[in-house]
Backbone as XML, in Angstrom:
<?xml version="1.0"?>
<chain id="A" units="angstrom">
  <residue number="1" name="MET">
    <atom name="N" x="12.891" y="-5.419" z="7.255"/>
    <atom name="CA" x="11.765" y="-4.448" z="7.312"/>
    <atom name="C" x="10.498" y="-4.979" z="7.616"/>
  </residue>
  <residue number="2" name="LYS">
    <atom name="N" x="9.689" y="-4.246" z="8.261"/>
    <atom name="CA" x="8.263" y="-4.648" z="8.500"/>
    <atom name="C" x="7.272" y="-3.896" z="7.747"/>
  </residue>
  <residue number="3" name="TYR">
    <atom name="N" x="6.406" y="-4.348" z="7.018"/>
    <atom name="CA" x="5.404" y="-3.978" z="6.208"/>
    <atom name="C" x="3.969" y="-4.129" z="6.598"/>
  </residue>
  <residue number="4" name="ILE">
    <atom name="N" x="3.202" y="-3.026" z="6.286"/>
    <atom name="CA" x="1.809" y="-3.174" z="6.404"/>
    <atom name="C" x="1.245" y="-3.129" z="4.856"/>
  </residue>
  <residue number="5" name="ILE">
    <atom name="N" x="0.529" y="-3.993" z="4.389"/>
    <atom name="CA" x="-0.166" y="-3.661" z="3.117"/>
    <atom name="C" x="-1.633" y="-3.376" z="3.392"/>
  </residue>
  <residue number="6" name="ALA">
    <atom name="N" x="-2.047" y="-2.209" z="2.935"/>
    <atom name="CA" x="-3.417" y="-1.834" z="3.068"/>
    <atom name="C" x="-4.231" y="-2.061" z="1.820"/>
  </residue>
  <residue number="7" name="GLY">
    <atom name="N" x="-5.076" y="-3.004" z="1.848"/>
    <atom name="CA" x="-5.869" y="-3.353" z="0.664"/>
    <atom name="C" x="-5.386" y="-4.522" z="0.029"/>
  </residue>
  <residue number="8" name="LEU">
    <atom name="N" x="-6.283" y="-5.540" z="-0.100"/>
    <atom name="CA" x="-5.956" y="-6.822" z="-0.728"/>
    <atom name="C" x="-6.616" y="-7.198" z="-1.995"/>
  </residue>
  <residue number="9" name="GLY">
    <atom name="N" x="-6.907" y="-6.274" z="-2.752"/>
    <atom name="CA" x="-7.574" y="-6.546" z="-4.102"/>
    <atom name="C" x="-6.394" y="-6.963" z="-4.930"/>
  </residue>
  <residue number="10" name="SER">
    <atom name="N" x="-6.505" y="-6.879" z="-6.281"/>
    <atom name="CA" x="-5.501" y="-7.451" z="-7.139"/>
    <atom name="C" x="-4.053" y="-6.806" z="-6.947"/>
  </residue>
  <residue number="11" name="ILE">
    <atom name="N" x="-4.039" y="-5.526" z="-6.766"/>
    <atom name="CA" x="-2.737" y="-4.853" z="-6.601"/>
    <atom name="C" x="-2.169" y="-5.251" z="-5.283"/>
  </residue>
  <residue number="12" name="GLY">
    <atom name="N" x="-2.927" y="-5.147" z="-4.319"/>
    <atom name="CA" x="-2.478" y="-5.464" z="-2.955"/>
    <atom name="C" x="-1.837" y="-6.883" z="-2.902"/>
  </residue>
  <residue number="13" name="ARG">
    <atom name="N" x="-2.670" y="-7.780" z="-3.530"/>
    <atom name="CA" x="-2.196" y="-9.215" z="-3.531"/>
    <atom name="C" x="-0.813" y="-9.385" z="-4.301"/>
  </residue>
  <residue number="14" name="ARG">
    <atom name="N" x="-0.689" y="-8.548" z="-5.367"/>
    <atom name="CA" x="0.599" y="-8.507" z="-6.124"/>
    <atom name="C" x="1.769" y="-8.156" z="-5.133"/>
  </residue>
  <residue number="15" name="HIS">
    <atom name="N" x="1.555" y="-7.004" z="-4.511"/>
    <atom name="CA" x="2.601" y="-6.605" z="-3.744"/>
    <atom name="C" x="2.875" y="-7.615" z="-2.473"/>
  </residue>
  <residue number="16" name="PHE">
    <atom name="N" x="1.903" y="-8.245" z="-2.038"/>
    <atom name="CA" x="2.038" y="-9.184" z="-1.062"/>
    <atom name="C" x="2.836" y="-10.419" z="-1.552"/>
  </residue>
  <residue number="17" name="ARG">
    <atom name="N" x="2.409" y="-10.922" z="-2.802"/>
    <atom name="CA" x="3.216" y="-11.933" z="-3.336"/>
    <atom name="C" x="4.688" y="-11.634" z="-3.756"/>
  </residue>
  <residue number="18" name="ASN">
    <atom name="N" x="4.892" y="-10.398" z="-4.234"/>
    <atom name="CA" x="6.199" y="-9.993" z="-4.441"/>
    <atom name="C" x="7.021" y="-9.846" z="-3.230"/>
  </residue>
  <residue number="19" name="LEU">
    <atom name="N" x="6.536" y="-9.320" z="-2.164"/>
    <atom name="CA" x="7.306" y="-9.354" z="-0.923"/>
    <atom name="C" x="7.718" y="-10.744" z="-0.465"/>
  </residue>
  <residue number="20" name="ILE">
    <atom name="N" x="6.809" y="-11.669" z="-0.430"/>
    <atom name="CA" x="7.009" y="-12.988" z="-0.203"/>
    <atom name="C" x="8.056" y="-13.676" z="-1.008"/>
  </residue>
  <residue number="21" name="ALA">
    <atom name="N" x="8.003" y="-13.435" z="-2.296"/>
    <atom name="CA" x="8.880" y="-14.077" z="-3.335"/>
    <atom name="C" x="10.340" y="-13.398" z="-3.154"/>
  </residue>
  <residue number="22" name="LEU">
    <atom name="N" x="10.332" y="-12.114" z="-2.613"/>
    <atom name="CA" x="11.670" y="-11.519" z="-2.252"/>
    <atom name="C" x="12.293" y="-11.969" z="-0.988"/>
  </residue>
  <residue number="23" name="GLY">
    <atom name="N" x="11.593" y="-12.822" z="-0.212"/>
    <atom name="CA" x="12.004" y="-13.387" z="1.039"/>
    <atom name="C" x="11.620" y="-12.461" z="2.278"/>
  </residue>
  <residue number="24" name="GLU">
    <atom name="N" x="10.777" y="-11.547" z="2.013"/>
    <atom name="CA" x="10.205" y="-10.779" z="3.146"/>
    <atom name="C" x="9.201" y="-11.589" z="3.946"/>
  </residue>
  <residue number="25" name="LYS">
    <atom name="N" x="9.344" y="-11.601" z="5.296"/>
    <atom name="CA" x="8.470" y="-12.368" z="6.013"/>
    <atom name="C" x="7.667" y="-11.563" z="7.014"/>
  </residue>
  <residue number="26" name="ASP">
    <atom name="N" x="8.110" y="-10.320" z="7.309"/>
    <atom name="CA" x="7.446" y="-9.537" z="8.331"/>
    <atom name="C" x="6.400" y="-8.686" z="7.699"/>
  </residue>
  <residue number="27" name="VAL">
    <atom name="N" x="5.245" y="-9.190" z="7.291"/>
    <atom name="CA" x="4.218" y="-8.545" z="6.695"/>
    <atom name="C" x="3.007" y="-8.642" z="7.333"/>
  </residue>
  <residue number="28" name="VAL">
    <atom name="N" x="2.256" y="-7.390" z="7.589"/>
    <atom name="CA" x="0.918" y="-7.329" z="8.246"/>
    <atom name="C" x="0.122" y="-7.052" z="7.229"/>
  </residue>
  <residue number="29" name="LEU">
    <atom name="N" x="-1.089" y="-7.601" z="7.239"/>
    <atom name="CA" x="-2.126" y="-7.298" z="6.250"/>
    <atom name="C" x="-3.285" y="-6.487" z="6.746"/>
  </residue>
  <residue number="30" name="LEU">
    <atom name="N" x="-3.540" y="-5.287" z="6.298"/>
    <atom name="CA" x="-4.716" y="-4.578" z="6.755"/>
    <atom name="C" x="-5.885" y="-4.793" z="5.647"/>
  </residue>
  <residue number="31" name="ARG">
    <atom name="N" x="-6.862" y="-5.269" z="6.256"/>
    <atom name="CA" x="-8.005" y="-5.602" z="5.207"/>
    <atom name="C" x="-9.439" y="-5.239" z="5.834"/>
  </residue>
  <residue number="32" name="SER">
    <atom name="N" x="-10.417" y="-5.200" z="4.825"/>
    <atom name="CA" x="-11.697" y="-4.861" z="5.082"/>
    <atom name="C" x="-12.601" y="-6.171" z="5.089"/>
  </residue>
  <residue number="33" name="HIS">
    <atom name="N" x="-11.988" y="-7.190" z="4.559"/>
    <atom name="CA" x="-12.582" y="-8.564" z="4.350"/>
    <atom name="C" x="-13.564" y="-8.475" z="3.078"/>
  </residue>
  <residue number="34" name="ARG">
    <atom name="N" x="-13.401" y="-7.393" z="2.270"/>
    <atom name="CA" x="-14.247" y="-7.098" z="1.076"/>
    <atom name="C" x="-13.572" y="-7.878" z="-0.174"/>
  </residue>
  <residue number="35" name="ALA">
    <atom name="N" x="-12.174" y="-8.055" z="-0.025"/>
    <atom name="CA" x="-11.471" y="-8.598" z="-1.202"/>
    <atom name="C" x="-11.869" y="-10.111" z="-1.301"/>
  </residue>
  <residue number="36" name="THR">
    <atom name="N" x="-11.668" y="-10.511" z="-2.514"/>
    <atom name="CA" x="-11.964" y="-11.982" z="-2.712"/>
    <atom name="C" x="-10.770" y="-12.917" z="-2.451"/>
  </residue>
  <residue number="37" name="LEU">
    <atom name="N" x="-9.711" y="-12.476" z="-1.866"/>
    <atom name="CA" x="-8.526" y="-13.248" z="-1.401"/>
    <atom name="C" x="-9.029" y="-14.376" z="-0.388"/>
  </residue>
  <residue number="38" name="SER">
    <atom name="N" x="-8.521" y="-15.510" z="-0.612"/>
    <atom name="CA" x="-8.892" y="-16.645" z="0.346"/>
    <atom name="C" x="-8.136" y="-16.493" z="1.671"/>
  </residue>
  <residue number="39" name="ASP">
    <atom name="N" x="-8.765" y="-16.792" z="2.657"/>
    <atom name="CA" x="-7.977" y="-16.621" z="3.997"/>
    <atom name="C" x="-6.927" y="-17.631" z="4.020"/>
  </residue>
  <residue number="40" name="ASP">
    <atom name="N" x="-6.926" y="-18.807" z="3.221"/>
    <atom name="CA" x="-5.871" y="-19.761" z="3.306"/>
    <atom name="C" x="-4.635" y="-19.232" z="2.730"/>
  </residue>
  <residue number="41" name="GLU">
    <atom name="N" x="-4.726" y="-18.231" z="1.836"/>
    <atom name="CA" x="-3.445" y="-17.654" z="1.314"/>
    <atom name="C" x="-2.803" y="-16.741" z="2.348"/>
  </residue>
  <residue number="42" name="LEU">
    <atom name="N" x="-3.576" y="-16.318" z="3.315"/>
    <atom name="CA" x="-3.051" y="-15.406" z="4.286"/>
    <atom name="C" x="-2.487" y="-16.119" z="5.617"/>
  </residue>
  <residue number="43" name="ALA">
    <atom name="N" x="-2.707" y="-17.424" z="5.632"/>
    <atom name="CA" x="-2.317" y="-18.223" z="6.785"/>
    <atom name="C" x="-0.874" y="-17.950" z="7.164"/>
  </residue>
  <residue number="44" name="GLY">
    <atom name="N" x="-0.666" y="-17.552" z="8.460"/>
    <atom name="CA" x="0.660" y="-17.348" z="9.016"/>
    <atom name="C" x="0.965" y="-15.827" z="8.997"/>
  </residue>
  <residue number="45" name="TYR">
    <atom name="N" x="0.121" y="-14.984" z="8.528"/>
    <atom name="CA" x="0.439" y="-13.562" z="8.507"/>
    <atom name="C" x="-0.602" y="-12.812" z="9.231"/>
  </residue>
  <residue number="46" name="PRO">
    <atom name="N" x="-0.168" y="-11.961" z="10.164"/>
    <atom name="CA" x="-1.028" y="-11.150" z="10.941"/>
    <atom name="C" x="-2.114" y="-10.318" z="10.011"/>
  </residue>
  <residue number="47" name="VAL">
    <atom name="N" x="-3.333" y="-10.349" z="10.391"/>
    <atom name="CA" x="-4.365" y="-9.538" z="9.705"/>
    <atom name="C" x="-4.924" y="-8.609" z="10.739"/>
  </residue>
  <residue number="48" name="GLU">
    <atom name="N" x="-5.065" y="-7.350" z="10.316"/>
    <atom name="CA" x="-5.669" y="-6.263" z="11.103"/>
    <atom name="C" x="-6.667" y="-5.620" z="10.387"/>
  </residue>
  <residue number="49" name="THR">
    <atom name="N" x="-7.692" y="-4.932" z="11.144"/>
    <atom name="CA" x="-8.813" y="-4.269" z="10.340"/>
    <atom name="C" x="-8.753" y="-2.771" z="10.718"/>
  </residue>
  <residue number="50" name="ASP">
    <atom name="N" x="-7.972" y="-2.248" z="11.601"/>
    <atom name="CA" x="-7.964" y="-0.947" z="12.107"/>
    <atom name="C" x="-6.547" y="-0.440" z="11.916"/>
  </residue>
  <residue number="51" name="LEU">
    <atom name="N" x="-6.326" y="0.592" z="10.986"/>
    <atom name="CA" x="-5.130" y="1.056" z="10.688"/>
    <atom name="C" x="-4.394" y="1.696" z="11.990"/>
  </residue>
  <residue number="52" name="HIS">
    <atom name="N" x="-5.139" y="2.452" z="12.660"/>
    <atom name="CA" x="-4.317" y="3.011" z="13.777"/>
    <atom name="C" x="-3.945" y="1.966" z="14.823"/>
  </residue>
  <residue number="53" name="GLU">
    <atom name="N" x="-4.702" y="1.091" z="15.084"/>
    <atom name="CA" x="-4.235" y="-0.068" z="15.861"/>
    <atom name="C" x="-2.990" y="-0.848" z="15.284"/>
  </residue>
  <residue number="54" name="ALA">
    <atom name="N" x="-3.100" y="-1.080" z="14.049"/>
    <atom name="CA" x="-1.953" y="-1.781" z="13.387"/>
    <atom name="C" x="-0.806" y="-1.059" z="13.339"/>
  </residue>
  <residue number="55" name="LEU">
    <atom name="N" x="-0.785" y="0.364" z="13.226"/>
    <atom name="CA" x="0.542" y="0.977" z="13.288"/>
    <atom name="C" x="1.097" y="1.174" z="14.808"/>
  </residue>
  <residue number="56" name="LYS">
    <atom name="N" x="0.269" y="1.132" z="15.760"/>
    <atom name="CA" x="0.607" y="1.130" z="17.115"/>
    <atom name="C" x="1.254" y="-0.265" z="17.527"/>
  </residue>
  <residue number="57" name="LYS">
    <atom name="N" x="0.501" y="-1.224" z="17.050"/>
    <atom name="CA" x="0.810" y="-2.624" z="17.537"/>
    <atom name="C" x="2.141" y="-3.058" z="16.743"/>
  </residue>
  <residue number="58" name="HIS">
    <atom name="N" x="2.199" y="-2.873" z="15.514"/>
    <atom name="CA" x="3.212" y="-3.516" z="14.679"/>
    <atom name="C" x="4.436" y="-2.595" z="14.341"/>
  </residue>
  <residue number="59" name="LYS">
    <atom name="N" x="4.273" y="-1.355" z="14.479"/>
    <atom name="CA" x="5.219" y="-0.344" z="14.239"/>
    <atom name="C" x="6.072" y="-0.761" z="12.900"/>
  </residue>
  <residue number="60" name="PRO">
    <atom name="N" x="5.304" y="-0.615" z="11.746"/>
    <atom name="CA" x="5.924" y="-0.907" z="10.533"/>
    <atom name="C" x="6.916" y="0.099" z="10.046"/>
  </residue>
  <residue number="61" name="ASP">
    <atom name="N" x="7.901" y="-0.261" z="9.230"/>
    <atom name="CA" x="8.891" y="0.511" z="8.669"/>
    <atom name="C" x="8.265" y="1.199" z="7.483"/>
  </residue>
  <residue number="62" name="ALA">
    <atom name="N" x="7.400" y="0.387" z="6.703"/>
    <atom name="CA" x="6.788" y="0.907" z="5.390"/>
    <atom name="C" x="5.323" y="0.460" z="5.448"/>
  </residue>
  <residue number="63" name="VAL">
    <atom name="N" x="4.548" y="1.219" z="4.718"/>
    <atom name="CA" x="3.132" y="0.892" z="4.347"/>
    <atom name="C" x="2.839" y="0.973" z="2.948"/>
  </residue>
  <residue number="64" name="ILE">
    <atom name="N" x="2.367" y="-0.151" z="2.465"/>
    <atom name="CA" x="1.953" y="-0.120" z="0.914"/>
    <atom name="C" x="0.493" y="0.093" z="0.946"/>
  </residue>
  <residue number="65" name="VAL">
    <atom name="N" x="0.070" y="1.296" z="0.154"/>
    <atom name="CA" x="-1.197" y="1.724" z="0.149"/>
    <atom name="C" x="-1.814" y="1.180" z="-1.179"/>
  </residue>
  <residue number="66" name="ALA">
    <atom name="N" x="-2.629" y="0.199" z="-1.195"/>
    <atom name="CA" x="-3.317" y="-0.359" z="-2.363"/>
    <atom name="C" x="-4.754" y="-0.624" z="-2.241"/>
  </residue>
  <residue number="67" name="ASN">
    <atom name="N" x="-5.291" y="0.232" z="-1.305"/>
    <atom name="CA" x="-6.869" y="0.196" z="-1.208"/>
    <atom name="C" x="-7.418" y="0.992" z="-2.171"/>
  </residue>
  <residue number="68" name="PRO">
    <atom name="N" x="-8.742" y="1.183" z="-2.208"/>
    <atom name="CA" x="-9.393" y="2.079" z="-3.200"/>
    <atom name="C" x="-8.905" y="3.502" z="-3.221"/>
  </residue>
  <residue number="69" name="THR">
    <atom name="N" x="-8.930" y="4.071" z="-4.352"/>
    <atom name="CA" x="-8.191" y="5.467" z="-4.441"/>
    <atom name="C" x="-8.795" y="6.373" z="-3.456"/>
  </residue>
  <residue number="70" name="ALA">
    <atom name="N" x="-10.174" y="6.399" z="-3.270"/>
    <atom name="CA" x="-10.825" y="7.381" z="-2.437"/>
    <atom name="C" x="-10.393" y="7.184" z="-0.886"/>
  </residue>
  <residue number="71" name="LEU">
    <atom name="N" x="-9.756" y="6.108" z="-0.705"/>
    <atom name="CA" x="-9.299" y="5.878" z="0.712"/>
    <atom name="C" x="-7.835" y="5.878" z="0.899"/>
  </residue>
  <residue number="72" name="HIS">
    <atom name="N" x="-7.057" y="6.263" z="-0.117"/>
    <atom name="CA" x="-5.677" y="6.373" z="-0.006"/>
    <atom name="C" x="-5.151" y="7.339" z="0.980"/>
  </residue>
  <residue number="73" name="LEU">
    <atom name="N" x="-5.685" y="8.464" z="1.059"/>
    <atom name="CA" x="-5.106" y="9.403" z="1.996"/>
    <atom name="C" x="-5.424" y="9.120" z="3.540"/>
  </residue>
  <residue number="74" name="ASP">
    <atom name="N" x="-6.561" y="8.355" z="3.708"/>
    <atom name="CA" x="-6.963" y="7.881" z="5.033"/>
    <atom name="C" x="-5.943" y="6.852" z="5.591"/>
  </residue>
  <residue number="75" name="VAL">
    <atom name="N" x="-5.186" y="6.337" z="4.726"/>
    <atom name="CA" x="-4.049" y="5.389" z="5.191"/>
    <atom name="C" x="-2.787" y="6.138" z="5.002"/>
  </residue>
  <residue number="76" name="ALA">
    <atom name="N" x="-2.460" y="6.965" z="3.965"/>
    <atom name="CA" x="-1.279" y="7.424" z="3.836"/>
    <atom name="C" x="-0.867" y="8.464" z="4.766"/>
  </residue>
  <residue number="77" name="ILE">
    <atom name="N" x="-1.870" y="9.268" z="5.234"/>
    <atom name="CA" x="-1.516" y="10.374" z="6.143"/>
    <atom name="C" x="-1.178" y="9.793" z="7.589"/>
  </residue>
  <residue number="78" name="PRO">
    <atom name="N" x="-1.917" y="8.974" z="8.058"/>
    <atom name="CA" x="-1.535" y="8.439" z="9.346"/>
    <atom name="C" x="-0.236" y="7.469" z="9.397"/>
  </residue>
  <residue number="79" name="ALA">
    <atom name="N" x="-0.118" y="6.906" z="8.184"/>
    <atom name="CA" x="1.226" y="6.020" z="8.038"/>
    <atom name="C" x="2.359" y="7.043" z="8.124"/>
  </residue>
  <residue number="80" name="ALA">
    <atom name="N" x="2.356" y="8.198" z="7.268"/>
    <atom name="CA" x="3.378" y="9.202" z="7.183"/>
    <atom name="C" x="3.577" y="9.732" z="8.592"/>
  </residue>
  <residue number="81" name="GLU">
    <atom name="N" x="2.468" y="10.110" z="9.372"/>
    <atom name="CA" x="2.492" y="10.639" z="10.675"/>
    <atom name="C" x="3.270" y="9.641" z="11.678"/>
  </residue>
  <residue number="82" name="ALA">
    <atom name="N" x="3.047" y="8.512" z="11.326"/>
    <atom name="CA" x="3.769" y="7.412" z="12.329"/>
    <atom name="C" x="5.230" y="7.145" z="11.858"/>
  </residue>
  <residue number="83" name="GLY">
    <atom name="N" x="5.683" y="7.867" z="10.928"/>
    <atom name="CA" x="7.044" y="7.809" z="10.388"/>
    <atom name="C" x="7.320" y="6.760" z="9.485"/>
  </residue>
  <residue number="84" name="CYS">
    <atom name="N" x="6.339" y="6.159" z="8.840"/>
    <atom name="CA" x="6.521" y="4.974" z="7.825"/>
    <atom name="C" x="6.938" y="5.535" z="6.449"/>
  </residue>
  <residue number="85" name="HIS">
    <atom name="N" x="7.741" y="4.687" z="5.730"/>
    <atom name="CA" x="7.970" y="4.908" z="4.426"/>
    <atom name="C" x="6.612" y="4.463" z="3.623"/>
  </residue>
  <residue number="86" name="ILE">
    <atom name="N" x="6.302" y="5.079" z="2.550"/>
    <atom name="CA" x="4.963" y="4.824" z="1.886"/>
    <atom name="C" x="5.143" y="4.534" z="0.440"/>
  </residue>
  <residue number="87" name="LEU">
    <atom name="N" x="4.686" y="3.451" z="0.011"/>
    <atom name="CA" x="4.392" y="3.078" z="-1.440"/>
    <atom name="C" x="3.017" y="3.278" z="-1.697"/>
  </residue>
  <residue number="88" name="LEU">
    <atom name="N" x="2.532" y="4.227" z="-2.448"/>
    <atom name="CA" x="1.239" y="4.677" z="-2.841"/>
    <atom name="C" x="0.811" y="4.246" z="-4.070"/>
  </residue>
  <residue number="89" name="GLU">
    <atom name="N" x="-0.149" y="3.450" z="-4.409"/>
    <atom name="CA" x="-0.523" y="3.213" z="-5.617"/>
    <atom name="C" x="-1.155" y="4.466" z="-6.325"/>
  </residue>
  <residue number="90" name="LYS">
    <atom name="N" x="-1.072" y="4.490" z="-7.640"/>
    <atom name="CA" x="-1.718" y="5.615" z="-8.370"/>
    <atom name="C" x="-3.086" y="5.438" z="-8.554"/>
  </residue>
  <residue number="91" name="PRO">
    <atom name="N" x="-3.758" y="6.441" z="-8.708"/>
    <atom name="CA" x="-3.414" y="7.864" z="-8.446"/>
    <atom name="C" x="-3.308" y="8.049" z="-6.983"/>
  </residue>
  <residue number="92" name="VAL">
    <atom name="N" x="-2.660" y="9.088" z="-6.537"/>
    <atom name="CA" x="-2.478" y="9.391" z="-5.236"/>
    <atom name="C" x="-3.679" y="9.530" z="-4.464"/>
  </residue>
  <residue number="93" name="SER">
    <atom name="N" x="-4.660" y="10.196" z="-5.106"/>
    <atom name="CA" x="-6.046" y="10.531" z="-4.403"/>
    <atom name="C" x="-7.114" y="10.685" z="-5.555"/>
  </residue>
  <residue number="94" name="HIS">
    <atom name="N" x="-8.294" y="10.728" z="-5.131"/>
    <atom name="CA" x="-9.457" y="11.010" z="-6.140"/>
    <atom name="C" x="-9.715" y="12.548" z="-6.131"/>
  </residue>
  <residue number="95" name="SER">
    <atom name="N" x="-9.088" y="13.269" z="-5.270"/>
    <atom name="CA" x="-9.126" y="14.691" z="-5.056"/>
    <atom name="C" x="-7.916" y="15.409" z="-4.688"/>
  </residue>
  <residue number="96" name="LEU">
    <atom name="N" x="-7.881" y="16.683" z="-4.967"/>
    <atom name="CA" x="-6.733" y="17.511" z="-4.521"/>
    <atom name="C" x="-6.676" y="17.815" z="-2.921"/>
  </residue>
  <residue number="97" name="GLU">
    <atom name="N" x="-7.862" y="17.619" z="-2.452"/>
    <atom name="CA" x="-8.073" y="18.081" z="-1.035"/>
    <atom name="C" x="-7.139" y="17.038" z="-0.169"/>
  </residue>
  <residue number="98" name="ARG">
    <atom name="N" x="-6.538" y="17.620" z="0.854"/>
    <atom name="CA" x="-5.800" y="16.896" z="1.846"/>
    <atom name="C" x="-4.343" y="16.584" z="1.421"/>
  </residue>
  <residue number="99" name="LEU">
    <atom name="N" x="-3.946" y="16.795" z="0.012"/>
    <atom name="CA" x="-2.687" y="16.446" z="-0.409"/>
    <atom name="C" x="-1.529" y="17.278" z="0.400"/>
  </residue>
  <residue number="100" name="ASP">
    <atom name="N" x="-1.917" y="18.540" z="0.746"/>
    <atom name="CA" x="-0.953" y="19.230" z="1.527"/>
    <atom name="C" x="-0.800" y="18.633" z="2.852"/>
  </residue>
  <residue number="101" name="GLU">
    <atom name="N" x="-1.808" y="17.977" z="3.485"/>
    <atom name="CA" x="-1.729" y="17.441" z="4.702"/>
    <atom name="C" x="-0.684" y="16.137" z="4.583"/>
  </residue>
  <residue number="102" name="LEU">
    <atom name="N" x="-0.835" y="15.548" z="3.562"/>
    <atom name="CA" x="0.027" y="14.228" z="3.244"/>
    <atom name="C" x="1.421" y="14.835" z="3.123"/>
  </residue>
  <residue number="103" name="GLN">
    <atom name="N" x="1.736" y="15.927" z="2.359"/>
    <atom name="CA" x="3.002" y="16.461" z="2.127"/>
    <atom name="C" x="3.623" y="16.819" z="3.420"/>
  </residue>
  <residue number="104" name="LYS">
    <atom name="N" x="2.897" y="17.502" z="4.312"/>
    <atom name="CA" x="3.326" y="18.064" z="5.470"/>
    <atom name="C" x="3.728" y="16.946" z="6.539"/>
  </residue>
  <residue number="105" name="ALA">
    <atom name="N" x="2.874" y="15.834" z="6.577"/>
    <atom name="CA" x="3.092" y="14.777" z="7.383"/>
    <atom name="C" x="4.448" y="14.057" z="6.941"/>
  </residue>
  <residue number="106" name="ALA">
    <atom name="N" x="4.658" y="13.815" z="5.626"/>
    <atom name="CA" x="5.725" y="13.074" z="5.121"/>
    <atom name="C" x="7.032" y="13.859" z="5.333"/>
  </residue>
  <residue number="107" name="GLN">
    <atom name="N" x="6.992" y="15.086" z="5.222"/>
    <atom name="CA" x="8.198" y="15.986" z="5.273"/>
    <atom name="C" x="8.611" y="16.122" z="6.832"/>
  </residue>
  <residue number="108" name="LYS">
    <atom name="N" x="7.660" y="16.168" z="7.692"/>
    <atom name="CA" x="7.860" y="16.287" z="9.117"/>
    <atom name="C" x="8.881" y="15.066" z="9.602"/>
  </residue>
  <residue number="109" name="VAL">
    <atom name="N" x="8.525" y="13.936" z="9.128"/>
    <atom name="CA" x="9.221" y="12.781" z="9.618"/>
    <atom name="C" x="10.226" y="12.249" z="8.630"/>
  </residue>
  <residue number="110" name="GLU">
    <atom name="N" x="10.363" y="12.968" z="7.528"/>
    <atom name="CA" x="11.312" y="12.601" z="6.434"/>
    <atom name="C" x="11.027" y="11.125" z="5.997"/>
  </residue>
  <residue number="111" name="ALA">
    <atom name="N" x="9.834" y="10.723" z="5.802"/>
    <atom name="CA" x="9.349" y="9.459" z="5.385"/>
    <atom name="C" x="9.700" y="9.364" z="3.840"/>
  </residue>
  <residue number="112" name="GLY">
    <atom name="N" x="10.154" y="8.278" z="3.396"/>
    <atom name="CA" x="10.269" y="8.035" z="2.109"/>
    <atom name="C" x="8.891" y="7.968" z="1.429"/>
  </residue>
  <residue number="113" name="PHE">
    <atom name="N" x="8.750" y="8.418" z="0.299"/>
    <atom name="CA" x="7.416" y="8.384" z="-0.402"/>
    <atom name="C" x="7.688" y="8.042" z="-1.882"/>
  </residue>
  <residue number="114" name="LEU">
    <atom name="N" x="6.944" y="6.939" z="-2.346"/>
    <atom name="CA" x="6.814" y="6.644" z="-3.687"/>
    <atom name="C" x="5.431" y="6.392" z="-4.156"/>
  </residue>
  <residue number="115" name="SER">
    <atom name="N" x="5.236" y="6.819" z="-5.403"/>
    <atom name="CA" x="3.905" y="6.672" z="-5.884"/>
    <atom name="C" x="4.194" y="5.433" z="-7.090"/>
  </residue>
  <residue number="116" name="ALA">
    <atom name="N" x="3.498" y="4.415" z="-7.027"/>
    <atom name="CA" x="3.558" y="3.395" z="-8.029"/>
    <atom name="C" x="2.895" y="3.719" z="-9.199"/>
  </residue>
  <residue number="117" name="PHE">
    <atom name="N" x="3.573" y="3.456" z="-10.390"/>
    <atom name="CA" x="2.940" y="3.624" z="-11.757"/>
    <atom name="C" x="3.597" y="2.643" z="-12.571"/>
  </residue>
  <residue number="118" name="ASN">
    <atom name="N" x="2.969" y="1.640" z="-13.055"/>
    <atom name="CA" x="3.443" y="0.620" z="-14.067"/>
    <atom name="C" x="2.948" y="1.118" z="-15.416"/>
  </residue>
  <residue number="119" name="PHE">
    <atom name="N" x="3.899" y="1.256" z="-16.290"/>
    <atom name="CA" x="3.584" y="1.607" z="-17.738"/>
    <atom name="C" x="4.401" y="0.723" z="-18.591"/>
  </residue>
  <residue number="120" name="ASP">
    <atom name="N" x="3.761" y="-0.099" z="-19.285"/>
    <atom name="CA" x="4.440" y="-0.817" z="-20.169"/>
    <atom name="C" x="4.686" y="-0.240" z="-21.624"/>
  </residue>
  <residue number="121" name="ILE">
    <atom name="N" x="5.909" y="-0.205" z="-22.054"/>
    <atom name="CA" x="6.125" y="0.356" z="-23.320"/>
    <atom name="C" x="6.228" y="-0.750" z="-24.362"/>
  </residue>
  <residue number="122" name="ILE">
    <atom name="N" x="5.271" y="-0.799" z="-25.286"/>
    <atom name="CA" x="5.242" y="-1.773" z="-26.327"/>
    <atom name="C" x="5.621" y="-1.150" z="-27.555"/>
  </residue>
  <residue number="123" name="PRO">
    <atom name="N" x="6.785" y="-1.729" z="-28.240"/>
    <atom name="CA" x="7.179" y="-1.177" z="-29.556"/>
    <atom name="C" x="5.973" y="-1.211" z="-30.538"/>
  </residue>
  <residue number="124" name="ARG">
    <atom name="N" x="5.814" y="-0.319" z="-31.299"/>
    <atom name="CA" x="4.761" y="-0.142" z="-32.296"/>
    <atom name="C" x="4.810" y="-1.360" z="-33.180"/>
  </residue>
  <residue number="125" name="SER">
    <atom name="N" x="5.871" y="-1.859" z="-33.524"/>
    <atom name="CA" x="5.828" y="-3.033" z="-34.448"/>
    <atom name="C" x="5.294" y="-4.253" z="-33.798"/>
  </residue>
  <residue number="126" name="THR">
    <atom name="N" x="5.215" y="-4.324" z="-32.513"/>
    <atom name="CA" x="4.572" y="-5.510" z="-31.813"/>
    <atom name="C" x="3.197" y="-5.423" z="-31.286"/>
  </residue>
  <residue number="127" name="ARG">
    <atom name="N" x="2.727" y="-4.153" z="-31.519"/>
    <atom name="CA" x="1.421" y="-3.920" z="-31.040"/>
    <atom name="C" x="0.339" y="-4.661" z="-31.965"/>
  </residue>
  <residue number="128" name="ARG">
    <atom name="N" x="-0.734" y="-5.123" z="-31.397"/>
    <atom name="CA" x="-1.732" y="-5.790" z="-32.169"/>
    <atom name="C" x="-2.836" y="-4.838" z="-32.388"/>
  </residue>
  <residue number="129" name="VAL">
    <atom name="N" x="-3.241" y="-4.641" z="-33.585"/>
    <atom name="CA" x="-4.097" y="-3.608" z="-34.106"/>
    <atom name="C" x="-5.335" y="-4.421" z="-34.441"/>
  </residue>
  <residue number="130" name="ASN">
    <atom name="N" x="-6.611" y="-4.133" z="-33.899"/>
    <atom name="CA" x="-7.757" y="-4.754" z="-34.390"/>
    <atom name="C" x="-8.560" y="-3.954" z="-35.313"/>
  </residue>
</chain>
């Protein structure tokens, strides 16, 4: 599979490292150059700054949306329209506006859509209480 990771803050970096650890090599990084990630860590991977160009040029199978919440739909909607599967970090958006647009785009091409949510369950007996 070919992936685009949108956003390289701590969560985007985690997804990037997980894909590499799983043996995935076809990863394109979409970044604004605002993250603190060293360019050395990205050596050998294509880096793009324009989503629409990246979608046309690389034709990914899946897009991981890990940029700031207020920008999630700006990535997820065009990715769904391009027929990509989407892993969208939570929350889906900062607003209810445009969610219908995302739903229509995803249904139109039958793209797979997942929202990431990590929730650790810690047994009460092991919780540290201050």
